[in-house]
C-alpha positions, -999 to +999 in steps of 0.1 A: -448+261+020-413+246+024-389+253-004-376+217-006-404+195-018-403+157-014-425+142-041-426+112-064-404+132-088-376+131-063-375+092-065-350+079-090-340+044-101-304+042-112-292+014-135-262-006-126-235+015-142-250+048-130-250+036-094-213+024-096-202+056-112-221+078-088-208+059-057-175+043-068-162+043-033-188+017-023-173-008-048-136-001-050-128+020-020-108+052-025-101+065-060-066+080-059-040+084-086-021+052-081+004+065-056-011+043-029-011+005-032-049+004-023-060+030-048-089+021-070-070+014-102-053-015-085-086-028-072-099-028-108-069-049-120-074-072-090-111-078-097-103-090-133-073-111-122-094-127-093-116-143-120-086-159-136-074-172-102-108-188-096-103-207-129-069-219-118-083-230-084-108-250-104-080-267-123-083-248-155-054-228-169-020-226-152-008-194-168-021-158-168-007-132-192-008-096-181+003-064-198+001-029-183+013+000-204+003+036-206-026+031-183-042+002-203-045-032-186-047-065-205-054-098-187-056-131-205-062-165-189-064-200-204-093-214-184-126-226-197-137-191-209-170-174-201-200-193-217-204-175-250-240-167-246-234-149-212-203-128-220-223-095-220-244-104-190-213-115-168-197-080-172-228-058-172-255-073-150-253-070-112-256-103-093-248-123-124-220-148-124-209-185-121-199-184-084-235-185-071-242-220-084-210-238-075-198-253-042-162-250-054-165-212-052-178-211-016-143-202-003-138-174-029-137-137-021-158-124-050-193-136-040-212-104-046-212-105-084-199-070-087-162-071-096-160-071-134-191-049-136-174-022-115-143-024-138-166-020-168-185+009-154-154+028-143-134+023-175-135+046-205-128+015-226-136-021-217-132-050-241-139-087-232-139-118-253-142-155-245-129-184-265-145-219-261-138-249-282-130-230-314-156-203-311-151-167-299-175-140-286-165-104-278-181-072-266-169-036-262-182-010-237-175+027-230-181+036-194-204+006-190-224+013-221-224-015-247-211-002-280-203-034-298-219-068-293-203-090-319-216-123-332-200-156-324-171-164-348-147-192-355-113-189-337-081-209-335-071-193-301-068-213-270-097-214-246-099-187-220-110-151-213-094-118-224-102-085-207-088-051-217-096-019-199-085+017-195-096+034-162-118+064-168-097+096-164-127+116-153-129+093-123-092+086-116-075+119-120-040+118-135-036+082-126-006+060-132+001+024-124+033+018-103+051-014-112+063-023-077+027-023-065+016-045-094+046-068-089+037-073-053+002-082-062+014-108-087+038-123-062+010-126-037-012-144-062+016-169-068+025-175-032-011-184-025-015-205-056+015-227-060+020-239-095+005-208-110+026-188-135+019-152-141+037-133-168+035-095-166+053-072-190+080-098-196+086-107-160+077-142-147+061-148-113+061-184-098+062-199-063+071-234-053+069-231-015+040-207-009+043-186+023+078-198+029+088-182-004+069-150+006+090-146+038+123-154+021+117-128-006+104-101+018+127-105+048+152-078+055+184-097+060+188-133+071+164-150+096+176-159+131+165-195+125+151-214+095+115-203+086+089-224+103+064-234+077+032-253+087+002-263+067-032-278+074-068-279+060-077-244+050-048-228+069-011-222+062+014-203+084+050-193+082+072-173+106+107-166+119+124-138+137+147-112+121+169-083+133+146-054+127+122-038+152+085-044+154+062-071+140+057-077+103+027-097+092+013-108+058-022-121+061-046-135+035-082-148+033-093-169+003-064-153-016-073-118-006-044-098+009-059-084+041-035-055+046-054-043+077-054-077+092-086-088+110-098-117+132-075-143+116-044-121+121-053-112+157-059-149+165-025-157+149-006-131+170-023-143+202-018-180+195+019-177+187+025-161+220+003-186+240+018-217+224+054-205+229+047-196+266+033-231+271+062-248+254+089-231+275+067-232+306+075-195+313+053-165+314+071-144+289+055-111+278+037-115+244+055-084+231+089-100+238+079-132+220+067-113+190+094-086+189+111-088+154+088-115+142+082-118+104+051-139+098+024-149+074-010-166+076-034-177+049-068-191+057-098-202+036-132-193+050-167-201+037-184-168+027-160-145+046-173-113+061-151-082+055-153-048+071-154-030+038-161-036+001-123-036-007-119-066+017-087-054+035-098-065+070-115-097+079-145-095+103-156-131+104-158-144+139-166-180+129-152-206+105-179-224+087-188-253+082-163-263+110-184-244+135-154-231+154-146-195+163-118-180+142-098-178+174-102-215+183-096-226+147-062-208+144-052-216+180-059-254+177-039-256+145-009-237+159-011-255+193-007-289+176+016-281+147+040-256+164+043-275+196+053-306+177+077-287+155+096-272+185+099-305+202+113-321+171+137-291+164+154-283+197+181-262+180+155-239+166+137-238+200+170-227+216+176-198+192+140-187+196+141-186+234+175-167+232+158-141+210+129-137+235+152-132+264+172-106+244+139-087+237+129-089+273+163-075+284+160-046+260+124-038+271+134-037+307+163-014+300+141+010+281+111+010+306+124+039+328+135+060+298+101+054+281+082+068+311+103+100+311+100+103+273+062+100+275+059+128+300+082+149+279+062+143+248+030+153+264+045+186+277+061+194+244+029+189+225+010+211+249+035+240+252+056+239+220+027+230+197+050+211+173+019+190+163-011+207+148-035+177+149-065+169+127-100+160+138-102+125+122-077+097+128-070+063+112-087+046+141-120+063+134-130+035+111-167+046+110-156+080+096-154+077+058-125+101+058-103+080+081-082+067+053-075+102+041-057+111+073-023+126+067+006+139+088+029+164+071+064+165+086+079+199+077+112+217+084+109+249+103+081+272+113+077+290+080+070+259+060+047+244+087+029+278+089+021+277+052+008+241+053-011+248+086-030+277+071-039+259+039-046+224+052-079+205+056-082+205+094-104+174+093-078+151+078-044+168+076-021+173+106+013+191+106+044+183+126+072+209+126+108+198+129+134+219+147+167+217+127+181+186+112+173+152+128+200+129+141+216+103+118+201+073+136+218+046+115+234+019+137+219+033+169+196+013+193+160+022+200+171+039+232+179+070+210+142+072+200+133+081+236+164+102+244+162+123+213+135+150+216+126+151+179+124+113+175+104+109+207+079+136+196+075+121+161+069+087+177+043+102+200+026+121+172+023+089+152+012+069+182+034+039+173+053+033+205+035+001+215+019-012+184+020-003+147-018-010+145-023+021+167-010+044+139-029+077+139-025+087+103-028+067+071-002+088+052+030+102+066+043+128+042+078+143+043+075+179+032+109+195+029+124+221+006+137+211-027+173+221-019+204+203-005+193+208+032+158+197+024+171+165+007+193+158+037+165+162+062+144+139+040+172+113+040+176+115+078+139+110+084+138+080+061+168+066+080+148+070+112+118+052+098+138+024+082+159+019+113+132+017+139+098+015+122+103-002+089+067-014+088+056+021+081+074+019+047+067-017+041+030-010+046+031+019+022+024+047+047+054+070+039+054+095+010+073+125-002+054+157-011+062+171-045+058+209-047+064+232-077+098+246-083+086+274-106+056+295-112+052+308-148+023+333-153+010+362-173-022+382-169-044+354-182-029+322-168-007+307-141+012+274-146+030+257-117+061+237-129+076+207-110+107+204-132+128+225-155+112+208-185+078+219-173+092+255-169+103+255-205+070+241-216+052+268-196+073+295-212+065+281-247+028+282-239+027+317-223+055+334-242+089+347-232+074+378-216+058+356-189+069+362-153+089+334-137+092+328-100+116+303-085+103+289-052+134+284-030+114+269-001+080+258+011+077+289+033+079+311+002+046+297-012+016+316+001-011+296+019-036+304-009-014+288-034-003+260-011-039+247-006-038+235-042-006+215-037-019+196-007-055+195-019-070+180-050-038+186-070-015+170-044+014+150-058+028+124-036+057+101-044+055+068-024+086+055-006+089+019-019+115-006-009+128-025-039+125-063-036+162-069-041+175-045-014+177-051+023+172-022+047+206-028+063+224-026+029+205+006+020+213+023+052+249+012+054+255+025+018+238+059+022+243+066+059+274+045+068+311+053+067+317+044+030+320+079+017+345+070-011+321+044-025+292+069-025+314+096-041+325+072-068+289+062-075+278+099-078+307+107-102+300+076-123+263+083-126+265+121-131+254+132-165+245+165-181+208+168-187+210+202-203+222+238-199+198+263-183+201+300-185+200+317-152+174+345-155+194+370-133+230+365-143+224+353-178+251+327-173+249+291-183+244+265-156+249+227-159+220+208-144+232+174-131+209+144-132+216+109-118 
């Protein structure tokens, strides 16, 4: 008889919270620790805020108050409030909600009745209360289990709904909310809902001009011509051209930021090129038309179809009830509105065509160099083995591991050897640098093909023709924690910012944090990422503990390294601050203003503490800026 029996005893029925907790990825995508903008903790916050946005869209409540501190999230709107008799049901019964019975919500994202339930089930603490016409009803849950169902009481608070939750640390390991990611989310809500005010941790978010404001606040440097901003029924677009390389898009569906694009963004890219070709009556290359474009599109679609539960890529082929294909819907709008705009604004049309011709000239100058560089990249990958590839790639959308794909860029063979031996070969690839990269600030893209290291990195990432062809979801700079390692890190970031800024803008670039010290005795080993952690480790294990200072990644054995790039990986995302342009950042750090940098370092140097060197027993001052 077979050992594995399949009987009635094998059949189980899970209740709503058990199913969510058993398969959280089905509801909120990847879990993560908050280092990525699409990690689950941000999806939890978004699901709660989306309900407040729906109230605003219905004309109820123009302000949302949000507080995020020490992992706890509080969201308060001033809409109508959940009907008091349904407060518990709305946050704890699947397929229960107000959107099913209202035509006004047909162009909403959250039609599956799961959002707030997922937040409840995946939170160690979840509190909700509703205020309606002087009465208040509250309920408290722990990991989806109702622990306090209060009676309705009298209240003098304004109408609306209050939700407070703390993500479950058994699900989201060592998580932390990053303010830049949250701030970007709040801005997007306001760009798409003009007149809405969001107050988060003392900061106010408000937009008067929608997508026009979005581009103005996110562009690097000044636009080549005033932003073209066009609006219609269920569609809004804005675009201009800048001075950076590549194409930069911000796309939205029913208020959802579709970070991976989809049918609406594809139709937008295609339509922009087609209408501009027709306007000038010249068969320009689409890539030349779109080179350096900065653009945004927002559409409203009845019951949109997304390619995943986290709704980052639109799959809808048709726009209902209009009965048009998405492609025709977007193209018809752009054909009419943009053609009219260009005829009425000849000065803008002239600048735009001049930009297209400049891109065309640069492309032709690079064509010969690109062919030689491609051949060189293929040979180098075969013979020098600079790239140890992984089995899964970002384009393998049907593979559940595709979003975990990572490329580690390391310095030297010893470091790459340690990572290669300890990596997950399914999802983790390794690229080994040879020496220090060139300082690419101020250089043209020609250098990307002429410089072997840059050409091979570009080939490894597969981003020569289109950023959408990127092979890995995460690009991790893994260099030693010394002066040379920091310099290499800076040179790599300069390369990405100079030629492929979208990699950073789309949150693909990270820095690997590895331990500086190992403190251990016969019973326990502690890895320390700072001097303070080293001191804490000594306090815990005693002064007789053995201390090892890791001078470089190559000194860490593969058996140890597998922890630092596995479940315990620590990644610091590279994030551009909203008030800094790429050009100003690069000119300051990589330009010829050494006296200014030196003055800044001197002014910001302070003594963090004195550390006793274990070998010489001398005191060393540790600087911290």
